[in-house]
C-alpha positions in Angstrom: 10.9 49.4 -154.2 8.2 49.7 -152.2 7.8 53.0 -150.1 7.0 52.8 -146.5 3.1 53.3 -145.4 2.1 57.0 -144.3 2.1 57.3 -140.5 -1.4 57.5 -139.3 -2.2 61.4 -138.2 -2.5 61.8 -134.6 -5.9 62.1 -133.0 -6.6 65.9 -132.4 -7.8 65.1 -128.9 -3.9 63.8 -128.1 -2.5 66.7 -130.1 -4.5 69.3 -128.0 -4.7 67.6 -124.8 -2.3 70.0 -123.0 -4.3 73.0 -124.0 -7.5 71.2 -123.2 -6.3 70.2 -119.5 -5.3 74.1 -119.0 -8.6 75.4 -120.3 -10.4 72.8 -118.0 -8.3 73.4 -115.0 -8.3 77.4 -115.3 -12.1 77.1 -115.1 -12.0 74.5 -112.5 -8.9 75.3 -110.2 -8.7 71.8 -109.8 -6.7 69.1 -111.5 -8.6 66.3 -110.4 -11.8 67.8 -111.6 -10.0 68.7 -115.1 -9.2 65.2 -115.5 -12.7 64.2 -115.2 -13.6 66.8 -117.4 -11.3 65.4 -120.1 -12.5 61.6 -119.8 -15.9 63.0 -120.5 -15.0 65.1 -123.3 -13.0 62.2 -124.8 -16.1 60.0 -124.5 -18.1 62.7 -126.6 -15.5 63.2 -128.9 -15.2 59.5 -129.6 -18.7 59.6 -130.8 -18.9 62.2 -133.2 -18.5 62.2 -137.2 -14.9 63.6 -137.6 -15.4 63.9 -141.2 -18.1 67.1 -140.2 -15.5 68.7 -137.9 -13.9 71.7 -140.1 -12.2 72.9 -136.9 -11.2 70.1 -134.1 -9.2 72.4 -132.0 -12.3 75.0 -131.7 -14.8 71.8 -131.5 -12.8 70.3 -128.6 -12.3 73.3 -126.7 -16.1 74.0 -126.9 -16.8 70.5 -125.5 -14.5 70.8 -122.6 -15.7 74.3 -121.6 -19.1 73.1 -121.4 -18.3 70.1 -119.2 -16.0 72.3 -117.2 -18.8 74.6 -116.7 -21.3 71.9 -115.9 -19.1 70.5 -113.0 -18.1 73.9 -111.9 -21.9 74.5 -111.5 -22.8 71.2 -109.5 -19.3 71.6 -107.2 -20.0 75.2 -106.1 -22.2 73.9 -103.3 -19.7 71.6 -102.1 -16.9 74.4 -102.0 -19.4 76.7 -100.2 -19.5 73.7 -97.4 -15.5 73.4 -97.4 -14.0 73.4 -93.7 -11.9 76.5 -93.8 -10.6 78.4 -97.1 -10.5 76.8 -100.5 -7.3 77.2 -102.5 -6.7 75.6 -106.3 -5.1 72.5 -106.2 -1.4 73.1 -106.8 0.4 71.7 -110.2 3.8 70.7 -110.8 5.1 72.3 -113.8 8.3 72.8 -116.0 10.3 75.9 -115.8 9.6 77.1 -119.4 5.8 77.9 -118.5 7.1 81.1 -117.1 8.4 81.9 -120.6 4.9 82.7 -121.6 3.8 85.4 -119.6 0.0 85.1 -120.1 -0.1 81.5 -119.1 2.2 81.8 -116.1 -0.1 84.6 -115.0 -3.2 83.0 -115.8 -2.2 79.6 -114.1 -0.6 81.2 -110.9 -2.4 80.4 -107.3 -2.8 84.3 -106.9 -4.7 84.5 -110.3 -6.8 81.3 -109.8 -7.8 83.0 -106.4 -9.1 85.7 -108.3 -11.2 83.7 -110.5 -12.8 82.2 -107.8 -14.4 85.2 -107.2 -16.2 85.0 -110.6 -19.5 83.6 -111.4 -19.1 80.4 -113.5 -20.1 81.8 -116.6 -17.9 84.8 -116.5 -15.2 82.5 -115.4 -15.1 80.7 -118.6 -15.4 83.5 -120.7 -12.6 85.4 -119.1 -10.6 82.5 -119.4 -11.4 81.6 -123.1 -11.1 85.3 -124.1 -8.3 86.9 -121.9 -5.8 83.6 -121.9 -6.6 81.7 -125.1 -7.7 84.6 -127.2 -10.8 82.5 -128.6 -13.2 84.7 -130.8 -16.6 86.0 -129.2 -18.6 83.6 -131.7 -17.2 80.4 -130.2 -17.4 81.5 -126.7 -21.0 82.5 -127.4 -21.4 78.8 -129.0 -19.5 77.3 -125.7 -21.2 79.0 -122.8 -24.8 79.1 -124.5 -24.9 83.2 -125.0 -25.6 85.4 -127.7 -22.3 87.3 -128.9 -23.4 90.6 -127.8 -23.9 88.7 -124.2 -20.3 87.3 -124.1 -18.9 90.6 -124.9 -20.8 92.4 -121.8 -19.7 89.5 -119.5 -16.3 89.6 -120.7 -15.8 93.2 -120.2 -17.5 93.0 -116.7 -15.0 90.1 -115.8 -12.0 91.7 -116.9 -12.6 95.1 -114.8 -13.6 92.6 -112.0 -10.1 90.9 -112.3 -8.5 94.0 -112.8 -9.7 95.1 -109.5 -8.4 92.3 -107.4 -4.9 91.1 -109.3 -1.8 92.4 -108.0 -1.3 95.9 -108.5 2.4 96.0 -109.8 3.5 93.0 -112.4 6.5 91.4 -111.1 9.1 89.5 -113.3 10.0 86.2 -112.5 13.3 86.8 -111.9 12.4 89.3 -108.8 9.7 86.7 -107.8 12.2 83.8 -107.2 14.7 85.9 -105.4 12.1 86.8 -102.9 10.9 83.4 -102.6 14.6 82.0 -102.2 15.0 84.5 -99.4 11.7 83.0 -97.7 13.1 79.4 -98.2 16.5 80.3 -96.7 14.9 81.8 -93.9 12.6 79.2 -93.0 15.4 76.6 -93.0 17.6 78.8 -90.8 14.9 78.0 -88.2 15.1 82.0 -87.3 11.6 82.9 -88.7 11.7 86.3 -87.1 14.2 87.2 -90.0 10.8 86.8 -92.2 10.2 90.4 -90.9 12.8 91.7 -93.9 10.9 89.4 -96.6 7.0 89.7 -95.6 5.2 93.1 -96.3 3.9 94.8 -93.3 0.2 93.8 -94.6 1.0 90.3 -95.8 -2.0 88.1 -95.8 -1.7 84.3 -95.2 -4.3 81.8 -96.3 -4.2 78.0 -95.5 -6.1 75.3 -97.4 -6.4 72.3 -95.2 -9.8 71.2 -95.7 -10.0 70.7 -91.8 -8.1 67.6 -92.1 -4.6 69.0 -90.6 -3.9 69.9 -86.9 -2.4 73.0 -86.0 -3.4 74.6 -89.6 -5.1 78.2 -89.6 -8.8 77.8 -90.8 -8.9 81.8 -91.1 -6.7 84.0 -93.2 -4.0 85.7 -91.0 -3.4 89.4 -91.8 -0.2 91.3 -90.9 3.4 90.0 -90.8 3.4 89.9 -86.8 0.9 87.4 -86.8 2.1 85.5 -89.4 5.4 85.0 -87.9 3.8 84.1 -84.5 1.9 81.5 -86.2 4.7 80.0 -88.0 6.8 80.0 -84.9 4.1 78.5 -82.9 3.4 75.7 -85.4 7.2 74.7 -85.8 7.4 74.5 -81.8 4.7 71.9 -82.1 6.7 69.7 -84.5 8.0 66.3 -83.0 10.0 65.5 -86.4 12.2 67.4 -88.5 11.1 69.8 -91.4 12.8 71.4 -94.6 11.6 73.7 -96.9 12.6 73.0 -100.6 12.2 74.7 -103.9 9.1 73.8 -106.2 7.9 75.1 -109.4 4.1 75.1 -108.9 1.8 76.7 -111.4 4.6 78.2 -113.2 6.2 80.1 -110.5 8.8 79.2 -108.0 7.4 78.1 -104.5 8.0 76.4 -101.4 7.5 72.6 -100.3 7.3 72.0 -96.8 8.6 68.5 -95.7 8.0 67.1 -92.5 9.9 63.8 -92.1 9.6 62.4 -95.5 6.3 63.6 -96.6 5.3 66.9 -98.2 3.0 68.5 -95.8 2.1 71.8 -97.8 3.1 73.2 -101.2 3.2 77.2 -100.6 2.8 80.0 -103.5 3.2 83.7 -103.2 2.5 86.9 -104.6 5.2 89.5 -104.8 5.3 93.1 -104.6 8.0 95.6 -104.6 10.6 93.0 -103.4 8.2 91.6 -100.5 5.8 88.7 -100.2 2.2 89.9 -100.1 0.3 87.0 -100.2 0.8 83.6 -99.0 -1.1 80.5 -100.2 -0.4 77.4 -98.5 -2.3 74.0 -99.5 -1.9 71.4 -96.9 -4.9 69.2 -97.6 -3.6 65.9 -98.4 -5.8 65.2 -101.2 -4.7 68.2 -103.1 -0.9 67.5 -102.7 -1.4 64.2 -104.8 -1.0 65.9 -108.2 2.6 67.1 -107.1 4.1 63.8 -108.1 4.3 64.6 -111.9 4.5 67.4 -114.0 1.4 68.9 -115.5 0.9 69.4 -119.1 0.2 73.1 -119.4 -0.1 74.7 -122.8 -2.1 77.5 -125.0 
């Protein structure tokens, strides 16, 4: 009796695609750009002699990092000319992303916004070292620096991020409870009740790319200003709106639907039981990726 043929091993690129996408996305802050990087990286991977690759995972991470860095440097000018604040492109994610605390924090909109304040090389080094625990030698090869230089960059980037990330870590349960209160208040129509949900010094940032009428083009500081703006925006709507829960970038977020359309994806930073940062993405081009869950992994 003949035995069944052995199954062909899965291509390492396919095996590690979730990891590679996550690396590219955290470096770039854009799902669309991350997909472009993966396409280019696949072409390069398809042309190498696989028999000479001792560690396919490390090799692929190196390719993706180099491609992401090249693209990040080329789009930096474009982001400087962006109309209004630029926020990372939101991703629809599964609830289990929150089970990996390091991954969930690293892909949160709050953290990605902090990473935007790093230079391209600093950002890549921070992501590879702090999130994916890549050895310094491999990072040095990926970013074209010496091991000693990478260690210095990693230290500088870590201090930079530590000074700007939320002061008090919040567990997912507390975060979800606060966001659920925000959603309930917004659906009640009495946004004045948000005074109990928003921190007095809350900052609200909206990314519309200049494509959405009535969207704030500058950050709003303070609960009074944020609530006044929300009340004014709601008053201008000529169709019904609703606020629904979304799992965005590993955290509970709010989706604002106007009529049948998703008008905005709103993420939050929470401290001491109140919302301290509101990140609203209303640019229609950045909402396109919220129709399918992103494959994030470490």
